[in-house]
N, C-alpha and C positions, 0 to 999 in steps of 0.2 A: 712025198704028200701026192695021194692019186687024182690024177688029171680030172677037171670038172668033165659035166656032160657035156657041156657045148661052149666053146670061145665065140666071140663074134663082138668085133669093137661097133660100138653105135657110135658112128660118126657118119661125117655127111658124104664119105666115100662109097659106105658100105651100100649095099644094094635095098631100097625100099621096100622088097619083096621079101627081104631075109627076115627069119625071125629076131627076137631080141636074144639078149643072152642070159642062158640059164644056167645055176651053179648049185651042182645037188649038195645041199650041207650034209646029207649022210654019210659022204666020201671023208669029211673033218675028224680030227679026232675030237673026240666028246667036250672038251673042253674048250675045243676053241668055235665048236657048232655051238653051246650054249651061252657063249659069249657073244653070236649077233643075235641081231633084232631087227626087226621093221618096225619100222616108225610110228604106226599104226597097231601096234600090238604092245602088247607088256613084255618088257623082259623078263628074263629067267634068269637071273645070276648064279655066276659058277658055283660059289662057294654056298655052304646052306643058310639056312634064314632063321630067324627065331622068333615063334608066333606072339604077334602081339597082347591074347586075350579075348578080341574084340572081332568076333567073324567076319562083321561088314567090314572093317578098314584091313583085314589079312586080303581080301576079296580085291581090293583096292591097290593094294602095294606088289612091288614087283618080285615076283617067287612066293606071293601068298606070306609076307611077313615082315619084320624088324630086319635090315638085312646084314651082313659079315662083313667083314671087310669093305668097307663101304661107311660115307659120313651121313647121317641123318641129322638135318636140322628140325629143330621144334620151336615155333614162333606163337606168341601170346602176348597179350594187350600189357598181360602184368607177371612176373616173375615168382616161382614158387607159389602158384597159386593153384593149376591144376596140370604141372607136370609129373608129379606123383600117383592120380589118377588116371592119366594116360599110357604112363610107362610104367606103373605101378607091378602087374599083372607077367611083363618081359622082366624087371628086375627082383620078383618076387623066383619065377622061374630060376632063376642064375644063381641067385642063394641056395635053394632047393638044391642045386646038382653042385652044391660046395663051390662054389665059382664068385670071385669076391665082385661087388659094386663101390665102386669108386666113385665120390663125387666130390668136383671141385669147384671149390670157389661158389657152393649155393647162398644167396641172398640171405636168406633165413636158415636157423638153426634146425637142422631136420629132426621132428619131433618124434620120439623112441616111440610112447608109447601108440603113436599112432599108424610106424611102420611096420610093426609087430602087428598091429590087427591086419596090416595088407598083407599078410607073411613073408614078411623079409626079415631075416633072419641078420641082430645085431654084431653077430661073430664074424660075418660076410661083409659088412660095409666099413667102408674107410672112408672118415669127412676127411680131406685137404682145407684148410683155411688157406686161402689165399687172395689178397689184397686188391692189388693191382692188377689190369689186362693181362701186361708182361708176368706176372707169375703165373697166373692162370693158362695162358698158353703156353708157357714152358714145363708145368706140371703135365699138362694133359698130353704134348707131344714126347715129354718122356714116358709115362704109363704106356701110351701105345706103341714105341718103339720096342720097347722092355716084354709087352703080352704081359702086364704087370692086373689085368683088370679083364674081368668074364663081363663086364659091362662094364664102361664108362659115362657120364652124365657130367657135360662140364658148361658151365653160365657162363658166357661171353658177351655182355651189351654189349659193347665196343670192341669191336675186332676191323679189321682190313680187308678186303678181296683177296688179297695174295698172304693174308695168313690164312684165311679161311681153305686156298687154295694148297698151302702146305697140308695143312691138317687132314687134307681128304687125300693126298699123296702119303702122308704116314697111314692111313686107317685102311687103306688097302694091304698092309699086311699085317691089319689088325683081325683075326679071328671072330668076337665078340662085337655086338654092338656098340658106338659110338656116337652118343647125341650131344650136340650143341643146342643149345639154349638160349634163345635171345630173342628180344624185342619184334612187336607185329609190325613197328615200321620199315622191320628189315625185309619185309615182302617184296617191298616194291626197288631192295636191289640185288644184284648178280651176284650170284655166288656159286662157289665149283662143287656144292654137295650136291649129290647126284638125287636125293629126295628131300623133300620140304615140305611141313605141313602145317600150317593156319589155324591153331587150336582156340577155341573159347569156352568161354561156360553157357551151357542152354539151359531151356528151361526141365525141371521134374528131373532131375540130377543128370543131366546131359551133360555130353560134352560135342559140340558143333566143329568137326575137322572138315579146313579146306585140304586137298592135295593141289601145292602150290606148284610142283615138281614132282615128276617121277619119269624113268625109263619107259616110255609107253606114251599115248593121245592123250590130252588132256581131260580130267576126270568130270562131266558134269553134274553138277549140285553138291551139298554139303553133306558129309555122314555127320549122323546124329549116333551118338553111341553112350549106351545108358551107363554111368560111370556113378555107384553111390560111393561117396567116402568109406571108406573102410570102418571107420569110429561107429557110425550111422548104420550099417546094417542092421543090426541088431535090433534097433531102438524104434526104428520107422514104422511106424504102422501100412499098411496096404492104402488107406488114404492117403498119406502125408508122402509116400512115393509118387503121390500124383499132384502135387500142388496147384498145377494151373486148372486142372479138374477140379478139383474142390473150392476154388475161387468161382469157377465159372458155371459150378452147377448146385452149389449150396444154397439157401435162403438168405445166408447172411450179403449175399453179394449182388441183392434183388432188391430192386424197390419195392415200399410195402406198400400193400394194396387194402383200402379200406375191412375187408373181413382179414387179413392179415393183422390187422393192426387190434382187432377185440383181441383182447388175452384171454377171454375165455372161450377161444377157440384153439385147437391146437394146431400150430404149422409149422412149418420146416424151420421157422426160428426161434420156434417157442418149443424148447426141450423140457422143459418145467413145466409143467399147468399149475398157473399160481390164477384159482376164482378170487375176486374181491369179496370182503367180508359184506353182508348183509346190512341195508341203512336202516335206524332206526327207523320204527315207525311215525310220521306224522301224528301230530297231537291236533282235532278238531276243534277250533275255536268255535264257541255260540256263544250268540248275544243275549243276554239278561233282559 
């Protein structure tokens, strides 16, 4: 390896006026230089990354996408409610590339028509039914060791820190992304996974994602990702794509005023104008 630009030990015995040591990373091999990162900068993985399908999320992830050769934790309040919306674009890309997508222990049976609408080819999907946490962990480890999946999604609500660490070590040799789905309460626990995301359902068909852990500085703020379920893409009208605006701006959500209460006056709440029938004329009584 070529010598560094400057070598100087930053010790009390060193001269106070001497400059600090500077190392020129351009003299390192490309793979080594790519593995070095500063704590105030996003890391750039040595291996290629996989686009997530969300531009804002890619901008917040080290390398610009889901990392390969690494473990990614997806934390959510309820399992199998939003993982497909968050991971769907990346899994569909893997299927399009004729790479298998393996599911280990999903809490609910995958809905094949919905997966088709999301672009996932059932010929590339492998569903492994594993009941106990030990069976799920064993199946995931064997799949990672054998490079048997283009993308792996495993649900392990109950997993110990040392088991996560072992899975992370094995995932370092796996080309495709490896996703570990856990409950949101696990965000308070330590984890060996280099990337951890907390996702929850937001208004207007969005997902609110917090980057709990990444290789780089903490992410300030919550990402808001537009993720309409694939089965609703073709049937939602422009108004129904923003239900919060519909509730706030529609007259149905506004209190009635005396003017609005008049059924003969067209208002935002009276989509059909109905006029009451004319009252019969009163008979005039006369005294004889």
